[in-house]
C-alpha positions in Angstrom: 18.5 20.4 3.2 15.6 18.3 4.3 11.8 18.4 4.8 10.6 17.7 8.4 7.1 16.5 8.8 5.8 16.6 12.5 3.8 13.5 13.1 3.0 11.0 15.7 2.5 8.0 13.5 3.1 6.6 9.9 0.5 4.9 8.0 2.1 2.7 5.1 0.4 1.2 2.1 2.4 -2.0 1.4 2.8 -2.7 -2.4 4.8 -0.2 -4.2 5.8 1.5 -0.9 7.2 -1.3 1.4 7.6 -4.0 -1.4 8.0 -4.4 -5.0 5.3 -6.7 -5.9 4.3 -5.4 -9.4 5.7 -8.1 -11.6 4.4 -10.8 -9.3 0.9 -9.2 -9.1 1.1 -8.8 -12.9 1.9 -12.5 -13.6 -1.0 -13.5 -11.3 -3.6 -11.4 -12.7 -2.6 -12.2 -16.2 -2.7 -15.9 -15.4 -6.2 -15.4 -13.7 -7.6 -13.3 -16.6 -6.5 -16.0 -19.2 -8.2 -18.6 -17.0 -11.5 -16.7 -17.1 -11.3 -15.7 -20.7 -10.6 -12.2 -20.0 -8.2 -9.7 -21.5 -5.0 -9.4 -19.2 -4.5 -5.8 -20.4 -8.2 -4.7 -19.5 -8.0 -6.7 -16.1 -4.3 -5.3 -15.1 -5.7 -1.4 -15.8 -7.8 -1.5 -12.9 -5.8 -3.6 -10.4 -3.4 -1.3 -8.8 -4.6 0.2 -5.5 -7.9 -2.0 -5.1 -9.1 -4.9 -3.2 -9.0 -8.2 -5.3 -12.8 -8.5 -4.7 -13.5 -5.3 -6.2 -11.7 -6.4 -9.2 -13.3 -9.8 -9.6 -16.7 -8.1 -9.1 -16.1 -5.8 -12.0 -15.8 -8.7 -14.7 -17.3 -11.6 -13.4 -21.0 -12.5 -12.4 -21.9 -12.8 -8.7 -21.9 -16.5 -8.8 -18.7 -17.1 -10.1 -16.8 -14.5 -7.8 -16.3 -16.5 -4.8 -14.3 -19.3 -6.8 -12.6 -16.8 -8.7 -11.4 -14.7 -5.7 -9.9 -17.8 -4.0 -8.1 -18.4 -7.5 -6.5 -15.2 -7.5 -5.5 -15.3 -3.9 -3.9 -18.5 -4.3 -2.1 -17.2 -7.6 -0.8 -14.3 -5.7 0.3 -15.9 -2.6 2.3 -18.7 -4.4 4.0 -16.0 -6.5 5.0 -14.0 -3.5 8.1 -15.7 -2.9 10.4 -13.2 -5.0 8.9 -10.1 -3.4 11.7 -7.5 -2.6 11.8 -4.7 -0.3 11.6 -1.0 -1.7 14.8 0.7 -1.3 15.3 2.0 2.2 12.0 0.4 3.5 14.0 -1.8 6.2 16.0 0.8 7.2 13.3 3.2 7.9 11.1 0.6 9.5 13.8 -0.4 12.0 13.9 3.2 13.3 10.3 3.6 14.1 8.8 2.8 17.6 5.5 1.2 18.0 3.7 4.1 16.0 3.3 2.7 12.4 0.6 0.8 10.7 0.2 -0.9 7.4 -3.2 -0.2 5.4 -3.7 -2.3 2.3 -5.9 -3.8 -0.3 -4.4 -7.0 0.1 -5.6 -9.9 2.0 -3.8 -10.6 5.4 -2.2 -14.0 3.9 -0.9 -12.2 0.8 0.5 -9.4 3.0 2.2 -11.8 5.5 3.5 -13.7 2.4 4.9 -10.5 0.9 6.4 -8.8 3.9 8.0 -12.0 4.9 9.4 -12.9 1.3 11.0 -9.2 1.6 12.4 -9.6 5.1 10.6 -6.7 6.5 9.4 -6.5 10.3 5.5 -7.0 10.5 3.8 -4.3 12.0 1.7 -4.5 15.1 -1.1 -2.8 13.5 -2.5 -4.1 10.1 -5.6 -3.1 8.1 -6.1 -5.4 5.2 -8.9 -6.1 2.6 -10.9 -8.2 5.2 -11.0 -5.5 7.7 -12.9 -2.8 5.8 -16.4 -2.8 4.3 -15.3 -0.6 1.3 -11.8 -0.4 0.0 -9.5 2.6 -1.4 -10.3 5.5 -2.3 -12.6 5.6 0.7 -10.6 6.5 4.0 -12.1 3.7 6.1 -9.0 1.7 6.2 -6.7 4.7 7.1 -9.0 5.9 9.8 -9.2 2.6 11.4 -5.5 2.3 11.4 -5.3 5.6 13.0 -7.8 4.6 15.6 -5.9 1.2 16.3 -2.9 3.0 17.0 -4.8 5.8 19.4 -3.6 8.7 17.1 -5.9 11.2 15.4 -5.7 10.9 11.6 -4.7 14.6 11.6 -1.2 13.8 13.3 -0.3 11.0 10.8 1.7 11.0 7.7 0.5 8.5 4.8 2.7 7.0 2.4 1.0 5.7 -0.7 2.1 5.1 -4.2 -1.3 4.9 -6.2 -3.7 7.7 -7.1 -6.3 5.7 -5.5 -4.4 5.2 -2.2 -3.4 9.0 -2.2 -7.2 9.8 -2.5 -7.9 7.5 0.7 -5.1 9.3 2.7 -6.5 12.9 1.9 -10.1 11.8 2.5 -8.9 10.5 5.8 -7.9 14.1 6.9 -4.1 13.2 7.5 -1.4 15.9 8.0 0.6 14.8 5.1 0.4 12.4 2.1 3.9 11.4 0.7 3.8 9.9 -2.7 6.2 7.2 -3.5 7.2 6.6 -7.2 6.4 8.1 -10.4 2.7 7.4 -10.8 2.3 9.7 -7.5 3.5 12.8 -9.6 -0.1 12.9 -11.2 -1.4 13.1 -7.7 -2.0 16.1 -5.1 0.2 14.4 -2.7 2.2 17.0 -0.6 5.6 15.7 -2.1 6.9 12.7 -4.1 9.7 10.4 -3.2 11.6 7.7 -5.5 11.5 5.1 -2.7 12.1 5.4 1.0 15.7 5.9 0.9 16.6 9.0 2.2 13.8 9.0 4.8 14.3 8.7 8.4 12.4 9.3 11.8 13.9 11.7 14.4 11.6 11.1 17.2 9.0 13.9 16.5 8.5 13.4 12.8 9.5 12.0 9.6 12.5 13.6 7.8 12.9 13.6 4.0 16.1 14.2 2.6 16.0 16.6 -0.5 18.1 14.1 -2.6 15.0 11.7 -2.1 12.4 14.0 -3.5 11.0 13.7 -7.1 8.5 16.7 -6.2 8.6 18.7 -3.2 
């Protein structure tokens, strides 16, 4: 038994959806927090699904932010070498025609580093932290990705792992929001899968195997 979601395009978050960068990100932010005399646990609590600039602004004075933002960017890019793909990500991406995009809170250099280390194809359409004035949960990134693909947001599927990202997909008015990973179980995603294994593209939409579902 499968779930078939008609769609013209798929919009992916990156970290936690296409690549497993959690440990790498935690190491980088822990080092960063200690460098600035902050409690790492407090910093890490607000990192996932947000742009680095927003996290930095939460903890540091405006005069310190440019240098601190450069510091976390360097730390994360340097640690990206061990990034691995999420199960099923490569297999799904190579099935897709030119109808997918990545919408990430990461910077473009960090996205390139992580996707490259994971051995995944780079999408033609990318929306990164530099491309939007407001990060997730604002829908700006997903709306921009749909526009760049030439597809209405209502004809897109969003794949997200964070509550912040799922809210962004909902606010963009997409057809279907698929949560990835256990954190998404606490969201209003239409369905939640463990990873991307069991997902495929049949030419008219996303196919989700019943065995992949954590919640349908």
